[in-house]
C-alpha positions as CSV (number, residue, x, y, z in Angstrom):
1,M,82.4,119.0,127.3
2,T,82.1,117.5,123.8
3,T,82.9,120.7,122.1
4,R,86.1,121.1,124.4
5,N,87.2,117.6,123.5
6,N,86.7,118.5,119.9
7,E,88.7,121.7,120.4
8,L,91.5,119.8,121.9
9,N,91.5,117.0,119.3
10,L,91.6,119.8,116.5
11,S,94.5,121.5,118.5
12,L,96.5,118.2,118.7
13,R,95.7,117.4,115.1
14,D,97.1,120.8,114.0
15,R,100.4,120.3,116.0
16,V,100.9,116.9,114.7
17,R,100.3,118.3,111.2
18,G,102.7,120.9,111.5
19,F,105.2,118.3,112.9
20,I,104.9,115.8,109.9
21,E,104.8,118.6,107.3
22,S,107.9,120.2,108.8
23,V,111.2,120.3,106.9
24,P,113.3,118.4,109.6
25,F,110.7,115.5,109.6
26,E,110.6,114.9,105.9
27,R,114.5,115.0,106.0
28,S,114.5,112.5,108.6
29,I,112.1,110.2,106.8
30,T,114.3,110.7,103.6
31,L,117.4,109.7,105.6
32,L,115.8,106.7,106.7
33,I,114.7,105.4,103.4
34,V,118.1,106.2,102.0
35,A,119.8,104.2,104.9
36,N,117.2,101.4,104.6
37,A,118.0,101.2,100.8
38,I,121.7,100.8,101.7
39,T,121.3,98.0,104.3
40,L,118.9,96.0,101.9
41,G,121.7,96.1,99.4
42,I,124.2,95.0,102.0
43,E,121.8,92.0,102.9
44,S,122.6,90.6,99.5
45,S,126.2,89.7,100.7
46,Q,126.1,86.4,102.4
47,S,129.3,87.1,104.3
48,I,128.2,90.4,105.6
49,V,124.7,88.9,106.6
50,A,126.8,86.2,108.6
51,R,128.6,88.6,110.6
52,F,126.0,91.5,111.1
53,G,122.8,89.7,110.2
54,E,121.2,90.4,113.6
55,L,122.2,94.1,113.4
56,L,120.8,94.5,110.0
57,Y,117.4,92.8,110.8
58,A,117.2,94.9,114.1
59,F,117.8,98.1,111.9
60,D,115.3,96.9,109.4
61,R,112.6,96.5,112.1
62,L,113.4,99.8,113.4
63,V,112.9,101.6,110.2
64,L,109.7,99.7,109.5
65,V,108.2,100.7,112.9
66,A,109.3,104.2,112.0
67,F,107.5,104.1,108.7
68,V,104.3,102.6,110.4
69,V,104.5,105.4,113.0
70,E,104.7,107.9,110.5
71,L,101.7,106.4,108.4
72,L,99.5,106.4,111.7
73,L,100.3,110.1,112.2
74,R,99.4,110.8,108.6
75,F,96.2,109.1,109.1
76,F,95.4,110.7,112.2
77,V,95.9,114.1,110.7
78,Y,94.2,113.5,107.4
79,Q,91.6,110.9,108.2
80,G,89.4,110.4,105.4
81,R,91.4,112.5,103.2
82,F,94.5,110.2,103.6
83,F,93.2,108.0,100.8
84,R,92.5,111.0,98.4
85,D,96.3,111.3,97.8
86,P,97.6,108.6,95.6
87,W,101.1,109.0,97.0
88,R,99.8,108.3,100.6
89,V,98.1,105.1,99.3
90,F,101.3,104.2,97.6
91,D,103.2,104.5,100.7
92,L,100.6,102.4,102.5
93,V,101.0,99.6,100.0
94,V,104.7,99.7,100.0
95,V,104.9,99.6,103.9
96,G,102.1,97.0,104.2
97,I,104.2,94.7,102.0
98,A,107.0,94.7,104.5
99,I,104.6,93.7,107.3
100,V,103.7,90.5,105.7
101,P,105.1,87.7,108.0
102,A,108.1,85.8,106.8
103,G,106.5,82.5,107.4
104,S,103.3,83.0,105.6
105,A,102.3,82.0,102.3
106,F,103.0,85.5,100.9
107,A,106.5,85.5,102.2
108,V,107.8,86.0,98.8
109,L,106.4,89.4,98.9
110,R,109.2,90.5,101.5
111,A,111.6,90.7,98.6
112,L,109.6,93.6,97.5
113,R,110.9,95.5,100.7
114,V,113.3,97.2,98.4
115,L,110.2,99.2,96.9
116,R,110.5,101.2,100.2
117,V,113.3,103.2,98.2
118,L,110.4,104.3,95.9
119,R,108.9,106.3,98.7
120,L,111.7,109.0,97.9
121,V,109.4,109.7,94.8
122,S,106.7,110.7,97.1
123,L,108.9,113.0,99.3
124,V,110.8,114.7,96.6
125,P,108.5,117.1,94.6
126,S,110.9,117.1,91.6
127,M,110.5,113.4,91.4
128,R,106.8,113.6,91.6
129,R,106.7,116.2,88.6
130,V,108.7,113.6,86.6
131,I,106.3,110.7,87.5
132,G,103.4,112.9,86.7
133,A,104.7,114.1,83.4
134,L,105.3,110.3,82.5
135,L,101.8,109.4,83.4
136,K,100.5,112.4,81.2
137,A,102.7,111.0,78.2
138,L,101.3,107.5,78.5
139,P,98.4,108.1,75.9
140,G,100.9,109.7,73.5
141,M,103.2,106.8,73.9
142,A,100.7,104.3,73.5
143,S,99.9,105.8,70.1
144,I,103.7,105.7,69.1
145,I,103.8,102.0,70.4
146,G,101.0,100.9,68.3
147,L,102.9,102.8,65.1
148,L,106.0,101.0,66.0
149,G,104.0,97.6,66.2
150,L,102.7,98.2,62.7
151,V,106.0,99.4,61.4
152,L,107.7,96.2,63.1
153,Y,105.1,93.8,61.7
154,V,105.3,95.2,58.0
155,F,109.1,94.9,58.0
156,A,109.0,91.6,59.6
157,V,106.8,90.1,56.8
158,M,109.0,91.7,54.3
159,A,112.1,90.3,55.8
160,T,110.5,86.8,55.9
161,K,109.8,86.9,52.3
162,L,113.1,88.3,51.3
163,F,115.6,86.6,53.6
164,G,113.7,83.6,55.0
165,A,115.6,81.2,52.6
166,I,119.0,83.1,53.1
167,A,118.9,83.3,56.9
168,P,116.4,81.0,58.3
169,E,117.8,81.3,61.8
170,F,117.1,84.7,61.7
171,F,114.0,85.2,59.2
172,G,112.8,81.8,58.9
173,N,109.1,82.9,60.0
174,V,107.4,85.9,61.2
175,G,108.0,85.2,64.8
176,A,111.7,84.9,64.1
177,S,111.8,88.1,62.0
178,L,109.8,89.9,64.8
179,F,112.5,89.0,67.5
180,T,115.4,89.8,65.0
181,L,114.0,93.1,63.8
182,F,113.3,93.9,67.5
183,Q,117.1,93.3,68.2
184,V,118.2,95.3,65.2
185,M,115.9,98.1,66.7
186,T,118.0,98.1,69.8
187,V,121.0,98.6,67.6
188,E,122.7,95.5,69.3
189,G,124.5,93.2,67.2
190,W,122.7,94.2,64.0
191,P,125.9,94.4,62.0
192,D,126.6,90.8,62.4
193,I,122.9,90.0,61.3
194,A,123.1,92.4,58.3
195,R,126.6,91.0,57.2
196,S,125.3,87.5,57.4
197,V,122.4,88.3,54.9
198,M,124.4,90.5,52.6
199,A,126.9,87.7,52.2
200,Q,124.2,86.1,49.9
201,S,122.2,89.3,49.1
202,P,124.6,92.3,48.6
203,H,121.6,94.9,48.3
204,S,120.0,93.9,51.7
205,W,121.8,96.6,53.3
206,I,119.1,98.9,51.9
207,F,116.6,97.2,53.8
208,F,118.2,97.4,57.2
209,V,119.1,101.1,56.7
210,V,115.7,102.0,55.8
211,Y,114.3,100.0,58.7
212,L,116.9,101.6,61.3
213,L,116.0,105.0,60.0
214,I,112.2,104.6,60.5
215,A,112.1,102.2,63.7
216,T,114.9,103.6,65.6
217,F,115.6,107.2,64.9
218,M,112.3,108.5,63.9
219,V,110.2,106.6,66.4
220,L,112.9,107.2,69.3
221,N,112.6,111.0,68.6
222,L,108.7,110.7,68.7
223,F,109.0,109.2,72.1
224,I,111.3,112.0,73.3
225,A,109.0,114.6,71.9
226,V,106.0,113.3,73.6
227,V,108.0,113.1,77.0
228,V,109.4,116.6,76.7
229,N,105.9,117.9,75.8
230,A,104.5,116.3,78.8
231,M,107.2,117.7,81.1
232,Q,106.6,121.1,79.8
233,S,103.1,120.8,80.4
234,Q,103.5,119.5,84.0
235,V,106.1,122.3,84.7
236,T,103.5,125.0,83.4
237,E,100.7,123.5,85.5
238,D,103.0,123.5,88.6
239,L,104.0,127.1,88.2
240,K,100.4,128.1,87.8
241,D,99.4,126.3,90.9
242,E,102.3,127.8,92.8
243,G,101.1,131.2,91.6
244,E,97.6,130.6,92.5
245,A,98.8,129.4,96.1
246,H,101.0,132.6,96.4
247,T,97.9,134.9,95.5
248,K,95.6,133.0,97.8
249,L,98.4,133.5,100.6
250,I,98.6,137.2,99.8
251,L,94.7,137.6,99.8
252,D,94.5,135.8,103.2
253,E,97.1,138.0,104.7
254,V,95.2,141.1,103.3
255,R,92.0,139.9,104.9
256,A,93.7,139.5,108.1
257,L,95.2,142.8,108.3
258,R,91.8,144.3,107.3
259,L,90.1,142.4,110.2
260,E,92.9,143.7,112.5
261,I,92.4,147.1,111.4
262,E,88.5,147.0,111.8
263,A,89.2,145.5,115.3
264,L,91.6,148.3,116.2
265,R,89.0,150.9,114.8
266,A,86.4,149.2,116.8
267,A,88.4,149.4,119.9
268,S,89.3,153.1,119.4
269,E,85.6,154.0,118.9
270,A,84.6,152.2,122.0
271,K,87.2,154.1,124.2
272,R,85.6,157.4,122.8
């Protein structure tokens, strides 16, 4: 009896797994996420909420129920393996935030319902590749950020000593210089800062040009290079995994055909 129940459970689990991993089901969840993202944006309009607030709330509850049922189905299928996939854990956290009661001390977390939109990342393979590449690029980016911090600090000290008396509002101390040079690095309003200094120090343009070349163009290109390299590495690994999966599928089919041939041969010999 126990063995039969186990077989029934396995059969039911296989059917549910085929259902939740099917293309129509994933497309339906994706459509719900997009629709929910639109309604969450609409809720920011007071006039629309005043007219259709109850309808929007009902749709939000419906979407939340659908997401909860989806997670329950996935937990039923994968069981302990559910928590081995970080994307499933991410989905669980995002949906769990939306379940927090509005009247509780954590009601502020309900504002994070819009994070449900990020579930698209876990459903779209191309987005997962981009996130994976960015995570791989973090160590290299950390080194570049450290280098940029050193460059910024060195130029801030130089600017304080050179232009502190000329433009104290921009370079009066190291803190002000750091903020000003960070603004210059973003290429936002830097000509006004440079001209205000150049009015009393005509040759100060050399400092700003050298700083921009080093901090903006060179470091920015380093960031791009690290991200592009991580993307290429991620694509290579994905292609390798797909190739291995395809090879495994072919080998499984060959083994199945071999077993069928052996079964037919055994049946033929038995008839003789």
